[in-house]
N, C-alpha and C positions, 0 to 999 in steps of 0.2 A: 504494500500500500504506500501512501505518501510518506515523505521523509519525516523523521522524528522532529517534533515541534521545537525542542530545545536547540537544534542545530540550524534553525531557520532564522536568518537575520531579518526577515520580513514579518516575523510573528507579531511584533508590536503593531504594525500597520494593519495586519489582518484582524487582530483583536479590536482595534479601533473601528474598523469597518463593521465588524459584527455588533459592537456595542452601539455605535452612533447611527449607522445607516440601516441596521436591521432590527435589533431588539428595541431600540428607542422608537422605531416607527411601527411597532406592532407585530413583528415576526416573533412567534412564541414557540414554534416547534423546535425543541431542544436538539433533536437529531439533525435537522437542517442547519441550525446554528453551529453545531459541532462540526459538521461536514465542511461548512464554509470557513471555519477556523482552520481546519486541517489542510484543505487543498490550496496549494500555492498558486494563486491566480497569475502572478507575475511570470511564471514559467510558460504560460500559454499566450502571453502577449509578445508582440514584436519587440526587439531590443530597444528601439527608440521610444517605446511607450511604457516600459517597465516601471518608470518612476511614477506613473499614473495608475498603476495596476489596482490600487485599493481605493481609488476615488470613485465617487458615485455617478459614473457615466459609462456608456459603452466605449469600447476600444476598437479601432479599425484593425482588421487583419487582411490577409491577401484575398484576391478574387472579389473585392468589393463587399466583403462580409464583415461582421463585427462580433466581438464578445459582448454579450448583453450586460446591461447595468446590474450590479449585484443585487439591488433591491428587487428588481423585476424577477431575476432568477430565483430569489428566495420566495417571493410570492407564488411563483409557479410550482416550486417544489413543495411548499407547505400546502397548497391547494390540493395536490395529488394525494396527500396523507399516505405516503409510501410506507410499506412494511418490508422487513428484511427479506422475506421470501418472494417478493414480487418480481415479475419479469416485465421489463420496461423497454418500449420502443422509443427511440429518440429520432426525430426528423430534423436534420441539420446539425451535423457534428461540429462544423466550424473548426475552432481551435482545439476542441476536446475538453474545454473547461467544464461545461455542464455535464459532459459524459463522465468526467472524473467524480463530480459531485454525486451523480446517480450511482456510480460504482461504490461510493462510500455508504450508500443507503440501501441498496438492494443486491440480490444474488446474481442477477443476469441483466445485462444491458446490450441491446442491439441498436446500433446507431448507423444512420444512413446519411451520406454526404454526396451531393451531386458533383462537386468539384474533386476530381481524383487527387490533385495535389494537396488539398486540405485533408482529404481522407488519409493519404499516405503519411503526412506529417503528424496528424493526430494519433494515428495508429502507432507510430514509432514512439511518440512521447508517452502515451498511456501505457504501452508495454514496458517502457523503461522505468515507469513509476510503479510497476507491479500490479496493474489492474488487469488481471488475467480473466476476469469474468465479463470483459467487454469485447464485443465483435463490431468492428467498423467496416461498413460496406460502402463502396463507391457506386452510386446509382441514383435513380430518380425516387425520392422518398415521398412524392406528393400523393401516391396511392398506398403508402405504407409498405409493409413487408409481409404479405400473406403466408409466405413459406413457413414462418414460425409462429403464426398467430394461433390462438388468441393471446392478448397481452393484458396484464393487470393494470397497466398504465401506459399512456402514450403522451409524449411531450413534444411540442412543435415549436421550433425557434425561428419561424418565418411566418409572415401573415398571409393567410388565404383569403380570397375574395368572398368565400362562403364556407360553410362547414363541409369538409370533404367526407362524403358518405363512406368511402372505402376505409377511412380510419375508424369511423364509428363501428363499422362491421367487424373490425379486427379486435374489438374489446371483448374481454370475457365478462360474464355476469359479475356485476359489482365493479367492473373496470372504470377507470377515469381517463379522460382526455382533456388536456389543457392546450389551447391554441389561440393565437391572436387572429382575429377575423376583421377584415375591412380593407379599405384602400389606403394609400399612402398618408392621406390627411385625416383619416378617421379609423382608428383600429381599437378593438376592445378584446380583452381576454375573455374566452368562453370556457367554462368548465362543464364537461359532459359526463354524466354518471349513468351507467347502465343498470336499470332496476327492473326486474321481471322481464328482461329481454328488450326493454324500450329505453331510449335515451332521454335523460332529463337534463335540461340546460340551465346553467346559472351564469348570468352576466357578471363579469368581474371588472378589474381595473382597466382604464384607458392605457394605451401603450403605443409604441412605435417600433416596428421590426422591418427588416428587409423583406421583400416579397417572396412567397413560396412559388417556385417556378417548376412547372411540370414539363416533361418531354412530349411535345406534340406528336412525335412519331408513334407513340403508344396508342394514339387514337386511330391510327390507320387500319 
């Protein structure tokens, strides 16, 4: 797993992030808070941005993507109410930061990234950190990954114009999906819970994510 806390020179900054950006703003899931204290966000950031790694804003990475704001990440993780035995599908690996947080919280993570270069770098970094319960796949995640469905939880780090039915169908009974829905200027997190085989939707916080892009050739 991640490096021992007492050897991490960034520990103080992470502790400040957890205390001032998360706990003070209402994040109360102790497992989520502990995971965000353990995972070194700066290692997932480009060298030029590492001095900002624990500030309360997204960080740009390659391919026009970002590492999401810590507060929004914590909101999404807390909303999913993850259990250690859960199997989670992540749409949009990006840097691998959220993937690492998921690996701290559950037993199996399958993560899909449409940019092969990002998938490769995240895969190497996560493996080097000892997250052997993570599988990173380069491909189109807009329709999920039915090969290993159903999932206890699905988390999407890109905004869809509407709720993707393929993702809902890949949830187990009692499964949860958190996803930003909307256009560039108007997005909102939606939490979907499967109860008696039917989805129940709760509208959550306003947000701003890069768009979820699908491969149009799959519709041919």
